[in-house]
N, C-alpha and C positions, 0 to 999 in steps of 0.2 A: 504494500500500500504506500502511496506517496506521502510525503511529509505534510501535504496540505489536506489530506483526507483523514477521517476518523469515523469510528462507529461509536455512537453515544452510549452512555449508560442509560437505563430506563428513564424516560421523560414522558410528560403528558403531551398529547397532540391536541391541537385546536384548529378549527377551520380547515379540515382536510378536503382538498380537491385533488385526489390522487388518481381517479379513474376517468374523469372528464375535465379537460382544461377549462380554465376560467380566464376572463380578460385580465391582463396584467395590471391595468389600472383604468380609471375612468378616462384619463387622457389618451390611453392607448387601447381602445376597445377591440381593435383588430389583432392585437398581439396576445395570443392565448398561451397560457402556461399552467402547469400542474403546480400546486402550491399547498403549503400548510405552515403552521406555526408550531414550534417546539417550546414547551414551558419547562424550564430547568428548576428543580427544587433547590431550596437554599443550601443544602449540603452537597450540591454538585461540585466536583473538582473541575474548576474552569481551566486548569493547566493544559489539558489536551486541546481545548478550543483555542486558547491563546497561542499555543505552539503552532497550530495549523494557520492561524491568522498571521503570525510572524513569518512563517515560511512563505505564505502568499505575498506578503509585503516584500520580503527579500527577493523572491523570484521575479516580481514585477518591477520594483523600484530600486532594489539594492539596499536601501535603508528606509527607515520609517519617515514619512513626510511630516512636516510640521503640524499640519491639520488633516485629519482623515476621519471618516465615519466607521465606527465599529459595528459589527453585526450583533454583538451581545448587548441587549437592551434591558433596562430595569423594568420589571413587570409592574411595579408600583405606579409607574407613570400612566398605566392603562387600567387602573384599579376599578374602573366602571365596568370592565368586562369580566365575565366569569373565569375563574382560574388565574387571573393576573393578580397575584398577591404580593404583599411586601416581603422582600427577601428573595423572591424568585427572579429568574432571568428569562428572557424569551429571544428566540431567533426566528426570523421570517425566512422561509425556504421556497425556492422556485426552481423549475426545470422546464425546458422546452420539450423534453422527451418524457414520456410516461414512466414514472419510477416503478421499480419492482416492489410488490407488496406481498409479504408472506406472513403466515401465522407463526406461533411459537415453535412449531415443529419444522418450519422451513417450507411448508406447503403453500404454493401460490394461492392468493385470495383474489377471486374475480368479482365478488359481490360488493359493490360500493357501500351497501348498507352494513357490511361487516366491519367497516372502519369508521369510527365516529369520534368527534371531539370529546375528550375526557379519558380516552383509553391511554394505557401505558404502552409505549413503543420504544424500540431502539431504532436509530436512523443511521444510514450510511450517508455522510455528507462530505463536501469538499469546499475548502476556502479558496476564494479567488479575489484578487484586487482589481479595482476598476478606476477609471479616470473619466469623468464626465464634464464636458465644458460648462454646463450649468449647475450640475450637482456636486462638483468638487471631486475629491478622491475618497475612496473607501474600500472596505472589504465586505464581501457577502459570502454566505454559504449556499452552495448548490445542493439540490436534493437528488440522491441517487437511488435510494431504496428505504423501505420501512419494514420493520418486523414488529407485528403486534405481539406483546408479551403478556398483557393482563387487561381484563375488562376494567372499566372505570365508570365514573359518574357521567351520565349523558347530559349533565347540566351545561356543558360548554356549547355555546351557540344556540340557535333557536330550537333545534330538534323538530320532530314531527308532531303535529297536533292531531289528536284523535277527533276527527271531524264528526264522528257518530255522536259525540257528546255535545257538539256545537250546534248542529242543524237539527231542526225538528222535521218529522215527515210532513210532506205537503200533499194535499188532495188536489184533484183536477180543478176544483172551485178556487183553491188558493192560487193556482197558477193563472187562471183566467182573470181573477180579480187584480193581480199585479200587472197584467198586460193591458188592461182597459183603462 
């Protein structure tokens, strides 16, 4: 494995779009990427992440630039979101190619419903440095693969609503009344 790559310890996944790509951003709706967020618990050893970041910096620029953006972000800054708690860190991951997704036994997962925000996963990621004329310099992590290791709380993200408890049955008279 290269010095810019690592396999994470178990972390929580949020906002997984691993089977169907999503628009990279509102500004770039035609650029589709697979993406997710990894939430790192407070006791996570950040050493391997920082080593991969430094390797990407050295590989790209030779030395650390005076100002650059780190991919390790403090979760407390997004505390309005489920799972983003004080002491935790998060990383946004993207890939133009669909990442491999396997279960704890290494068997490929093909069902998008089997991977959800709140699960514990391990991720195969790689650090890379970038230089953008308008965004400055920084390092990001690319997404190569996910291994689901343990079920978790489905509270992350909106989740699916049981619509059978939301809508009441309608008669033909109800439908005609609404249309007239």
